[in-house]
N, C-alpha and C positions, 0 to 999 in steps of 0.2 A: 565534456557534457556540462550543460548549464541548466539549472532549474530556475523558474521565475517564481519567487516567493510572493504571495499576495501583499505582504507588508514591506519586504526589503527590496523587491525587484529582482532582476536577473542576477544569479549568484553561481559561482563555481560549485561543482558537485562535492568538492572536499568539505564544504560547509555543512553537508547533510549526511544523515545516517539512514541507510535502508532499514526499514523495520518490518517488512513482510508483505504478504498477500492481502490486499484490501477487499477481496471478494469472499473470504471465508466468513461463515456465520456459525456461531457456537450452537451445538445441538441442544435440543430440549432435554433437560435433565429428567423429566417425567416420562419420556418416551419408553416404549417397551424394550427397545434395544439400546438404551442410553450408554451402557458401558462400551459396547462395540462402536457406536457412533462417536463417542468422545475419543476413543483410541484412534479412529480414522481421522478425526479433526486435529488431533495433536501430531500424529506421526506421518500421515499420508499427504503428500503435496504433488500437485501437477507441475509440469515444466512446460508452460505454454510457449508457443512460437507465435509472435504477432502482438496485437494490442493487449495490454494487461493493466489492471489497476493495482497500484502498490502504495503502501504507507511509507512515508519519508518523514524524518524529524529534522528540523532546522537547528541542529545542535550548536553551531558556531554563529548563530544569528539571533533571531527573535524567539527561538524555541517553539515554534509553531509545528503542529502535526498536520501533514499534508497528504492528500490523496493525489497521486500522479498517474496519469494514463501514459504509459510508455510502451513503445513497440520493442519487444524483446529481441527481435531479429536485427533491427536497424538502430536501436537506441533513440529513435526520434521521440521527442516529448510532445504529447498532445495537451490535454487539459490538466491544469493544476488547480486544486481547490483546497480550502481548509477542510480538515477531516470532519469537524463538527457541522459543517454546512453541506457536506457531500451527500448526494442521494444516489443509491445504486441504480 
């Protein structure tokens, strides 16, 4: 599998580190059920089949944080964007 870094171009997957689900949002600490919501945020994860947004870190390259749209069934790579520029 190859990822296309916005700075370095197409690179082998071994240069990158998977850093997790890019769709998660931290719960509001002032919410009425904050403790329960935070426990779910930390410990519960979906295992989606199909297109999914993920954080990847270009550890062996430019050290950029990326958001990668990847199909979890086929590993086909869709869009790759810098994490700081990505809009959900």
